[in-house]
DOTORDREN-584630 format. One line per 5 residues: for each residue x, y, z of N, C-alpha, C. Coordinates in steps of 0.1 Angstrom, whole numbers. Each point is the difference from the previous one (the first is absolute). Layout:
# residues N
X Y Z X Y Z X Y Z; ... .
END
This chain:
# residues 430
-166 204 50 5 -13 -5 15 -3 6; 4 -13 2 13 -1 2 7 -9 -7; 14 1 -4 7 -7 -8 12 -3 6; 6 -13 -3 11 -6 5 9 -3 -11; 14 -1 1 7 -2 -10 11 -12 4 .
1 -10 -6 9 -13 0 13 0 -10; 12 4 2 7 2 -14 11 -11 2; 1 -8 -10 12 -6 -2 10 1 -8; 13 -3 1 11 3 -9 7 13 3; 5 6 -11 13 7 0 -8 15 4 .
8 11 4 2 14 2 -12 9 -9; 2 -6 -11 -8 7 -14 -15 -5 4; -2 -11 6 -14 -2 5 -7 5 10; 13 4 9 -4 6 13 -6 17 -5; 9 2 -9 -3 16 -3 -14 -2 -8 .
-2 -8 -10 -12 0 -5 -13 -2 9; -1 -7 12 -6 -3 9 -5 17 7; 12 4 -1 -2 14 7 -8 9 -7; 3 0 -14 -6 8 -10 -17 -3 3; -1 -14 -6 -15 -2 5 -5 4 9 .
4 -2 13 -5 3 12 -4 16 1; 8 7 -6 -4 13 1 -8 5 -10; -1 -9 -12 -15 3 -9 -11 -2 11; -3 -11 5 -9 -2 8 -4 4 9; 14 7 10 -3 9 12 -6 12 -7 .
5 7 -10 -6 13 -7 -16 -1 -2; -2 -11 -1 -15 1 -6 -8 -7 14; 6 1 11 -9 -2 14 2 -11 6; 8 -12 -9 5 -10 8 8 1 15; -1 -8 8 7 -2 14 9 -11 -4 .
13 3 1 10 -11 -2 4 -6 12; 0 -12 2 2 -8 11 7 -13 -1; 8 -3 11 8 -11 -3 -8 -16 -3; 8 -9 -9 -7 -9 -5 -3 -12 11; 4 2 12 -7 -8 11 -11 6 5 .
-7 11 -6 -11 7 8 -12 -4 -11; -12 3 6 -13 0 -7 3 10 -12; -4 -3 -12 -1 8 -11 -12 -4 -9; -4 9 -9 -12 -2 -9 10 -7 -14; 11 3 1 8 -1 -15 14 -6 5 .
6 -10 -3 13 -5 1 7 -1 -13; 9 9 -4 6 -1 -9 14 -10 0; 1 -6 -11 17 -9 3 5 3 -13; 12 7 3 9 4 -9 11 -14 -4; -3 -5 -9 8 -12 0 14 -1 -8 .
11 -9 4 11 -3 -7 -1 -15 -8; 9 1 -12 -1 -12 -8 16 -2 -2; 11 4 8 13 -2 -4 3 -16 -1; -5 -7 8 0 -14 4 -11 -7 1; -2 -14 -1 -11 -7 0 -5 2 16 .
8 2 9 -4 -1 15 -5 13 2; 2 12 -8 -7 12 1 -13 -3 -5; -2 -5 -11 -15 -2 -6 -7 -10 11; 6 -9 6 -7 -5 9 -7 3 15; 11 12 1 -3 9 13 -15 9 -5 .
3 2 -11 -13 9 -5 -13 -5 -2; 2 -14 -4 -14 -6 -2 -2 -4 17; 5 -4 9 -2 -1 14 -6 11 6; 5 12 -6 -4 13 7 -14 4 -2; -2 -2 -15 -16 1 -7 -9 -7 11 .
3 -14 0 -11 -6 5 2 2 16; 10 1 6 -1 3 12 -9 12 6; 5 9 -9 -10 15 3 -14 -3 -3; -5 -7 -10 -13 -3 -3 -8 -7 12; 11 -12 3 -7 -9 12 -3 9 10 .
8 8 6 0 5 13 -10 13 1; 0 8 -15 -11 11 0 -9 -4 -14; -8 -10 4 -9 -4 -13 -9 10 -7; -3 13 12 -10 8 -7 10 12 -5; 11 -1 2 10 12 -7 4 -2 -13 .
3 11 -9 4 -2 -13 16 -2 1; 4 -12 -7 14 0 -3 4 1 -13; 10 11 0 8 5 -12 13 -6 -3; 4 -7 -13 12 -7 -3 6 12 -10; 9 4 2 13 6 -9 14 -3 -1 .
5 8 -8 15 -3 0 7 -9 -10; 10 -5 1 6 -7 -12 -5 -13 -1; -8 -8 9 -2 -14 -4 -12 1 -10; -9 7 4 -11 2 -9 4 6 -18; 11 7 2 6 5 -12 4 -7 -11 .
7 -11 9 10 -9 -6 -9 -13 -3; -8 -2 9 -7 -15 -2 -16 2 2; -7 9 -10 -13 3 0 -9 -11 3; 2 -11 -10 -10 -12 3 2 -6 14; 10 -1 7 2 -5 16 -6 11 8 .
1 12 -3 -8 10 10 -14 -2 -4; -3 -1 -9 -17 -1 -4 -6 -9 8; 8 -13 1 -6 -14 8 2 4 11; 4 9 7 -2 5 15 -12 6 1; -11 -11 1 -13 6 3 -3 9 13 .
10 -3 10 -2 9 12 4 15 -2; 6 3 -13 2 14 -3 -11 5 -6; -8 12 7 -10 5 -6 4 9 -12; 10 9 1 5 6 -10 16 -2 1; 3 -3 -17 14 -3 -3 3 9 -10 .
13 5 3 5 12 -8 14 -4 -3; 9 6 -9 13 0 -1 7 14 3; 14 -4 4 7 12 2 0 12 -8; -2 -4 -12 -5 11 -12 -13 9 5; -8 -6 6 -13 6 6 1 5 14 .
9 4 6 0 6 12 -9 13 2; 1 7 -11 -8 14 2 -15 -4 0; -3 -12 -5 -16 -2 1 -6 -5 11; 8 0 10 -5 -9 13 -13 7 4; 2 13 1 -14 7 4 -13 -5 -7 .
3 5 -14 -12 0 -10 -6 -19 1; 9 -8 0 -2 -15 2 -10 -4 10; 5 7 14 -5 -2 8 -15 5 3; -2 14 -7 -13 7 1 -9 -11 -11; 6 -4 -8 -10 -7 -11 -3 -12 5 .
10 -9 11 -4 -9 5 -13 1 9; 2 11 6 -12 3 13 -16 1 -9; 3 5 -13 -11 4 -6 -6 -16 -5; 12 -7 -8 -6 -9 -10 -1 -14 12; 8 -1 10 0 -9 7 1 -14 -4 .
8 -1 -10 7 -10 -7 15 0 -2; 8 -12 -3 11 0 1 8 5 -16; 8 10 4 9 9 -10 13 -7 -4; 4 -2 -10 15 -5 -6 5 12 -8; 7 9 2 5 9 -8 16 0 -2 .
3 -11 -11 14 0 -2 3 4 -14; 12 4 -4 5 8 -13 14 -2 -1; 7 -2 -9 14 -3 -1 8 10 -3; 12 2 4 8 12 0 5 0 -15; 2 15 -4 2 0 -14 14 5 -3 .
8 0 -7 12 2 -5 2 16 -1; -10 9 -2 2 16 1 -5 5 11; -4 -7 9 -4 3 13 7 8 8; -6 14 2 7 8 11 -4 -3 12; 10 7 13 -2 -3 12 -14 7 4 .
-5 -9 7 -12 2 5 0 9 15; -9 8 1 0 9 15 0 -10 12; 11 0 7 2 -5 14 5 8 10; -8 11 5 7 9 9 -6 -3 12; 7 4 12 -5 -2 14 5 13 7 .
-6 6 6 3 11 9 4 -2 13; -2 -13 6 5 -4 14 2 -14 -3; 4 -9 12 3 -13 0 -4 -7 13; -12 -2 5 -7 -6 10 5 8 14; 3 10 0 6 8 14 14 -6 1 .
6 -3 -12 15 -2 2 12 8 -2; 10 -1 4 10 12 -4 8 -5 -12; -3 -9 -5 8 -9 -13 -11 0 -12; 2 3 -11 -9 -1 -9 5 -7 -13; -8 -10 -6 5 -5 -12 -8 6 -13 .
10 6 -7 -4 8 -12 2 -7 -11; -11 -4 -9 1 -6 -13 5 7 -9; 11 -1 -8 3 9 -8 3 -8 -15; -2 -14 0 5 -6 -12 -11 -14 -1; -4 -6 -11 -8 -10 -1 3 -9 -11 .
-2 -12 0 4 -8 -11 16 -4 -1; 4 -10 -7 11 -6 -3 1 -5 -14; 13 2 -7 4 -4 -14 12 -9 1; 3 -8 11 11 -7 2 -4 -13 -7; -11 -6 4 -3 -16 -4 8 -10 4 .
5 1 16 5 -13 3 -5 -10 -1; 5 -11 -3 -9 -11 -5 -9 -9 12; 4 4 11 -7 -4 9 -14 9 7; -3 12 -7 -5 10 9 -12 1 -9; -12 1 7 -13 2 -8 -2 17 2 .
7 7 10 -5 14 -1 -1 9 -12; 7 1 -12 -2 4 -11 -13 0 -3; -8 -15 1 -12 -3 -5 -10 8 11; 2 0 11 -8 8 12 0 11 1; 12 6 -7 1 19 2 4 7 -14 .
3 -8 -10 0 8 -13 13 6 0; 1 8 -12 16 5 -1 3 12 8; 13 4 0 6 11 11 -9 14 -4; -3 5 10 -6 14 -1 4 8 11; 1 13 0 5 7 11 -8 13 2 .
0 3 14 -8 11 3 7 16 0; -6 9 -8 7 9 -1 7 7 11; 12 7 0 5 9 9 -5 10 9; -10 6 -7 -9 12 4 -10 -7 9; -5 -11 -2 -12 -7 7 5 -6 12 .
15 -4 -1 6 -6 10 4 11 11; 3 12 -3 4 12 6 -15 6 10; -9 -1 -6 -12 5 6 -5 -11 8; 1 -13 -2 -3 -9 9 8 -1 12; 12 2 0 10 -2 12 -1 14 5 .
-3 12 -6 -3 12 8 -12 0 9; -11 -8 -5 -11 -3 8 3 -10 12; 5 -8 0 4 -9 7 9 5 13; 12 10 -4 4 5 8 -5 8 10; -12 9 -6 -8 7 6 -9 -7 11 .
-2 -14 -3 -11 -8 9 12 -9 9; 12 3 1 7 -6 12 8 -9 -5; 1 -5 -11 10 -7 -7 13 5 0; 12 -11 5 13 7 3 8 -10 -12; -6 -14 -1 14 -9 -10 -11 -2 -12 .
3 2 -10 -4 -3 -13 8 -14 -5; -7 -12 -2 6 -11 -8 -6 -1 -14; 6 2 -10 -4 0 -12 1 -15 -5; -13 -4 -5 -1 -13 -7 -6 -2 -11; 3 -12 -4 -3 -4 -16 0 -16 -3 .
-5 -4 -8 3 -13 -7 13 -3 -4; 2 8 -6 16 1 -5 4 14 0; 3 5 14 4 13 3 10 6 -7; 11 -8 -2 13 6 -8 -4 3 -13; -10 -5 -6 -1 3 -13 -13 12 -4 .
3 8 16 -9 13 -2 5 9 -8; -10 5 -10 6 12 -10 2 -8 -12; -3 -11 -2 5 -6 -12 -8 6 -12; 7 3 -8 -7 7 -13 -2 15 2; 5 6 11 -4 14 4 15 7 1 .
-1 11 4 13 9 3 5 -1 15; -5 -9 9 2 0 14 5 -14 5; 3 -1 11 2 -16 6 0 3 15; 4 -13 10 -2 0 10 5 9 9; 15 3 -4 4 14 7 -4 12 0 .
-9 2 -13 -9 12 -1 -11 2 11; -8 -14 3 -6 -3 8 2 3 14; 13 -5 4 4 1 12 2 17 7; 9 7 -12 1 14 3 -11 6 0; -10 -2 -10 -14 7 3 -5 -3 13 .
1 -8 7 -7 -2 14 10 5 10; 14 4 -4 6 5 11 0 14 2; -7 5 -12 -3 14 0 -12 4 7; -4 -8 6 -17 0 9 3 2 15; -2 12 4 1 5 15 -8 -11 7 .
5 -4 12 -7 -9 9 3 -16 -3; 6 -3 -12 5 -13 -3 16 0 5; 1 -11 10 13 -1 5 10 -9 -8; -11 -11 -6 7 -13 -2 -7 -6 -17; 9 -2 -7 -4 -4 -13 7 -17 1 .
-9 -10 -5 3 -14 -1 -5 -7 -13; 8 -8 -6 -2 -7 -10 -7 -14 -1; -10 -6 -2 -4 -13 -3 7 -8 -6; -3 -11 -5 6 -10 -5 7 2 -14; 13 -2 -3 7 5 -13 6 -12 -9 .
0 3 -13 6 -8 -9 16 4 -1; 9 -11 1 13 4 0 8 7 -12; -6 -4 -12 6 4 -12 -4 16 -4; -10 4 9 -6 14 -2 9 11 8; 6 -3 8 6 5 12 14 6 -10 .
2 11 -5 12 5 -6 9 8 10; 11 2 -5 10 8 6 -5 13 3; -5 6 -7 -8 15 -1 -11 0 11; -8 -11 0 -11 -1 10 7 0 15; 10 -11 1 7 0 14 4 15 6 .
6 8 -12 7 12 2 -10 10 8; -13 -1 -10 -8 11 2 -5 -5 14; -3 -11 3 -8 -3 12 8 3 12; 14 -1 -1 11 0 11 0 15 2; -6 7 -8 2 15 4 -12 6 10 .
-11 -9 -3 -15 5 8 0 -2 14; 3 7 8 0 -1 14 -9 -8 8; -10 1 -7 -15 -5 5 0 -14 -6; 7 -5 -8 -2 -14 -4 5 -11 11; -7 -10 2 6 -9 6 5 -12 -5 .
13 -6 4 7 -5 -7 -2 -15 3; -13 -7 -1 -5 -13 1 -6 -2 -14; 10 -10 -8 -3 -7 -14 -7 -12 0; -14 -2 -3 -2 -14 0 0 -3 -15; 12 -12 -6 2 -2 -13 -4 -11 -3 .
-10 -6 -9 -3 -10 -2 12 -10 -8; 4 -14 7 11 -7 -3 -8 -10 -9; -6 -6 7 -7 -15 -4 9 -12 0; 11 2 -6 9 -11 3 15 5 -2; 8 -7 7 16 2 -1 9 -7 -10 .
-9 -8 -9 6 -12 -8 -2 9 -15; 9 1 -6 -1 6 -16 -9 -10 -7; 4 -12 1 -12 -8 -9 -14 2 1; -2 -2 14 -12 3 3 -7 15 -2; 6 11 1 -2 11 -4 -6 0 -15 .
8 -4 -7 0 -2 -16 -15 -5 -3; 1 -15 9 -13 -4 -2 -15 6 4; 3 12 10 -12 7 5 -3 12 -10; 9 4 -6 1 9 -11 2 12 8; 8 1 10 5 10 8 11 10 -10 .
4 10 2 5 8 -10 16 6 5; 4 -9 6 15 2 8 6 -14 5; 12 4 2 9 -14 4 1 3 16; 7 -11 5 -1 1 15 13 8 5; 9 2 -12 11 9 5 -4 12 -3 .
-9 5 -9 -6 15 -2 -9 3 13; -6 -9 3 -6 4 13 9 2 13; 9 -8 -1 11 3 12 7 13 0; 3 4 -12 8 9 -1 -10 15 1; -14 -1 -2 -8 12 3 0 0 15 .
0 -12 9 -1 0 13 12 8 5; 10 -2 -7 14 6 4 -2 13 1; -5 4 -15 0 15 0 -11 8 8; -11 -7 7 -9 6 7 5 2 13; 8 -10 3 7 1 14 9 10 3 .
10 1 -12 7 10 -2 -5 16 2; -11 0 -7 -5 16 -4 -9 2 13; -5 -10 9 -10 4 12 7 -4 13; -1 7 9 6 -3 13 -12 -8 8; 3 -11 5 -9 -7 9 -11 -6 -9 .
5 -1 -11 -9 -6 -11 -7 -16 3; -13 -1 -3 -5 -12 3 -7 -7 -11; 3 -13 -5 -4 -7 -12 -6 -13 5; -13 0 -6 -11 -9 2 -3 -8 -15; -3 -11 2 -6 -5 -13 -10 -11 0 .
-4 -5 -11 -7 -12 -1 6 -12 -8; 0 -13 7 5 -10 -7 -10 -12 -4; 2 -7 -10 -9 -9 -2 10 -14 0; -7 -9 4 6 -16 0 -8 -9 -5; 5 -11 -9 -7 -10 -4 -5 5 -14 .
6 7 -6 -6 7 -14 0 -13 -11; -5 0 -12 1 -10 -9 14 -3 -2; 4 -15 2 11 -5 -3 13 6 8; -4 6 13 10 4 7 5 -13 7; 15 -3 -1 7 -12 6 2 4 13 .
6 -10 8 8 2 11 12 10 1; 6 -4 -11 13 7 -3 -6 17 -3; -9 2 -6 -5 14 -3 -6 6 11; -6 -7 9 -3 5 13 10 4 7; 9 -10 3 10 6 9 8 11 -5 .
2 0 -15 5 10 -6 -6 16 6; -14 -2 -4 -9 14 7 3 2 14; 2 -11 8 0 2 14 13 5 4; 11 -1 -8 12 6 4 2 12 -5; -8 2 -10 1 16 -7 -9 8 11 .
-12 -5 7 -7 10 9 9 1 10; 7 -10 9 10 4 9 10 7 -2; 6 -4 -13 11 13 -4 -6 13 -1; -11 3 -5 -6 16 -1 -2 3 16; -5 -9 10 -4 4 13 -10 10 4 .
-11 -4 -7 -12 8 1 -4 3 12; -4 12 3 -6 2 14 -14 -6 2; -7 -3 -10 -11 -10 1 -3 -6 -14; -6 -13 3 -4 -7 -15 -14 -8 2; -9 3 -10 -12 -7 -1 2 -10 -8 .
-3 -12 3 1 -12 -4 -15 -8 -7; 1 -4 -14 -11 -3 -1 2 -14 -9; -7 -13 1 2 -11 -7 -8 7 -15; 5 -5 -12 -4 0 -11 -17 -4 0; -7 9 -4 -14 -4 -2 -4 1 -15 .
-6 -10 -6 -1 0 -14 -12 5 -4; -3 12 -10 -11 6 -3 -4 -1 -13; -10 -3 -1 -7 -6 -13 1 11 -10; 4 0 -13 3 9 -10 12 5 -2; 9 -2 8 16 5 1 7 -9 -10 .
9 5 -3 12 -8 -9 4 -12 9; 2 4 12 6 -13 9 -10 -10 2; -12 3 0 -9 -8 1 -3 -13 -10; 5 3 -12 1 -9 -13 10 -9 3; 9 3 6 11 -10 3 -3 -12 11 .
-10 3 6 -3 -12 13 10 5 12; -3 -5 10 6 4 16 7 -12 2; 15 0 -2 9 -11 3 1 -2 12; -1 11 9 6 -4 17 -12 -1 6; 2 -14 7 -13 -3 11 -2 10 10 .
-11 3 4 -6 10 10 7 -2 14; 3 -13 1 9 -4 16 14 5 -2; 4 3 -14 18 1 -1 -2 15 0; -12 7 -6 2 15 1 -1 3 12; -9 -5 10 1 2 14 11 0 8 .
10 -14 -4 10 1 6 10 10 -2; 1 4 -15 8 11 -1 -2 13 6; -14 2 0 -3 14 7 4 1 13; -2 -12 7 2 1 16 16 1 -1; 8 -8 -9 16 4 1 2 14 -2 .
-8 7 -10 7 13 -5 -9 12 12; -10 -4 7 -6 9 10 8 1 12; 6 -15 4 9 -1 13 15 7 -1; 6 -1 -15 11 8 0 1 14 -2; -12 6 -6 -4 14 -3 -5 8 15 .
-6 -12 7 -4 8 14 10 0 9; 12 -11 -1 14 4 8 6 12 -5; -2 4 -12 9 13 -4 -10 12 4; -13 1 1 -7 8 6 3 2 12; -1 -9 9 4 -1 13 12 11 1 .
11 -6 -5 13 8 1 0 14 -1; -8 4 -12 -2 14 -5 -7 5 15; -10 0 3 -8 3 12 9 1 12; 8 -10 3 8 1 12 12 8 -2; 3 2 -12 12 9 -5 -5 16 5 .
-12 2 1 -7 14 1 1 4 18; 2 -9 7 1 1 15 11 7 2; -1 13 7 8 12 5 1 11 -11; -8 -1 -11 -1 11 -10 -8 11 6; 0 10 -2 -9 13 0 -4 1 -13 .
-17 -2 -3 -4 0 -10 -14 11 0; -4 5 -9 -12 8 -5 -12 -7 -4; -9 1 10 -14 -9 -3 -14 7 -4; -5 -2 -7 -11 5 -4 -14 -6 7; -5 5 11 -11 -8 7 -11 0 -9 .
-5 -14 0 -12 -3 -7 -14 -2 10; 3 0 12 -12 -6 8 6 -5 13; -7 -4 8 1 -9 10 -2 -14 -1; 12 -9 5 -4 -14 -3 -7 -6 11; 2 7 15 -6 -5 10 1 11 10 .
-4 -3 13 0 12 8 13 6 3; 11 -9 1 14 5 4 7 2 -16; -3 -5 -9 12 4 -10 -11 5 -13; 9 9 -6 -4 7 -14 6 -10 -9; -5 2 -11 5 -8 -13 6 10 -12 .
10 1 -6 6 6 -10 10 -7 -10; 4 8 -8 11 -5 -8 11 11 -3; 13 -4 -2 12 5 -3 -1 5 -19; 8 9 -3 -1 3 -13 1 -15 -9; 10 -7 5 2 -13 -9 -9 -12 3 .
-11 4 8 -13 -7 4 2 -12 9; 11 3 7 -1 -9 17 -8 3 5; -10 -12 5 -10 1 7 6 5 19; -9 8 3 7 6 14 -15 1 9; 5 -8 13 -9 2 13 5 12 6 .
-7 10 3 7 9 13 -8 0 10; 8 -2 11 -7 2 13 -1 16 2; -14 4 0 -5 11 4 -13 3 5; -3 7 9 -15 1 6 -9 9 -9; 8 11 -4 -6 11 -10 -3 -3 -14 .
-10 4 -4 -3 -1 -13 6 7 -10; 12 -7 -10 8 10 -8 -6 -2 -14; -8 -6 -2 -6 -5 -17 1 11 -7; 8 0 -10 0 8 -10 13 7 1; 9 -2 9 10 8 4 14 -8 -4 .
10 4 -1 12 -7 -5 9 4 13; 8 -8 4 6 0 14 11 -10 1; 11 3 6 11 -8 3 0 -9 11; 8 -10 -2 -4 -11 10 14 -9 0; 3 -7 8 9 -9 4 -6 -15 0 .
6 -7 -10 -4 -13 0 9 -10 11; -7 -8 10 7 -5 8 -3 -16 -3; -11 -6 -8 0 -11 1 -10 -6 -10; -3 -14 -3 -7 -3 -13 -7 -11 5; -13 2 -1 -12 -10 2 -9 -3 -13 .
3 -15 -3 -9 -4 -12 6 5 -12; -6 9 -9 3 8 -10 2 16 1; 0 4 12 -2 15 2 11 2 12; 5 13 -2 13 5 9 -10 6 12; 7 -2 10 -4 9 13 8 10 4 .
-7 14 0 9 13 5 -3 4 11; 7 13 4 -6 9 11 5 15 -7; -8 8 6 2 16 -6 14 1 3; 5 9 -10 15 5 -1 0 13 7; 4 0 16 0 13 7 13 9 -3 .
END
């Protein structure tokens, strides 16, 4: 039997897809690409925006249309947050939420016996513990996403994620250690710790995100440790100090901003001001050599005026992020913000997004061009084409290295000599 995964959304979803793939693989399934013929197509959905929901619906219909004899499975955040909408997607033969990832094999076996549609959805509970999500490899890659946290207690006014993910819960350090040890034994070199609200890792317990990084650093064979998306108000001076002392830690921080306008931040129910955010960026750049800062910015949020947008834009330019992901505000039914109405037109959101993207891409380009002439250490992740290898520096600068030999999984020094599109081009440093 063959199974294929199609994953939408964040790194947590990617980690969960890998987890489900291993469950099926251990049961004798062959995991193939989603562009190949398969008996089962598993769509792991995202619901952070209305566009994400649209992509999910389109994907379910597409796979069923192209493979009418195959079983289509819908899982992830969309059915968890909007179960009634998921049930209406009749092209999905099996529907389960992200709470039920562990059940995927059982549900497939049940479907094979009953030959009738299965809907398996249950809500997250406040006292819920961290469910198992352990991987031993990561699709033949040298970098693995390791999920250590789930859920979010922040309740930003625009966000549906607390509904789709439940409250904060964390993977025990002992489980993390054994998982990373096995990953290292199977050839993984870099660990990326991920979570829905990663910086809340350890909430209610006697450990935190620094403990997670230090635990990974103890494992032989692991050469790099990286963090997924973080919330700014959880990154304390103590955390910064401890992370700066971990040699294997990669100084790349993706810190969610959403807006550089205090009025908008308050309306979003974010838990910091623009000045507090800026001070954090200053501390990080002081503590970490060659630190890279990336972020997410939303435009066109409820009642965001032109002046509010310009204030946010100027703040983003002031910080000088190495990369910015820009999103037009998308109203999500059931959130606090959705009850206020959407006062900014779609065309105006698109206009503001285009301006923000243009300005931040210019900053990104300058950052990449400033790397020319530098000797950098790159972890090679694989071949980009017959002439070039692809890898990343510790601060997550993408590098294409001209080399005939396969150096996958190795760290090597190289000299950057030019920039093409969004990548630096380099030669080996002899």
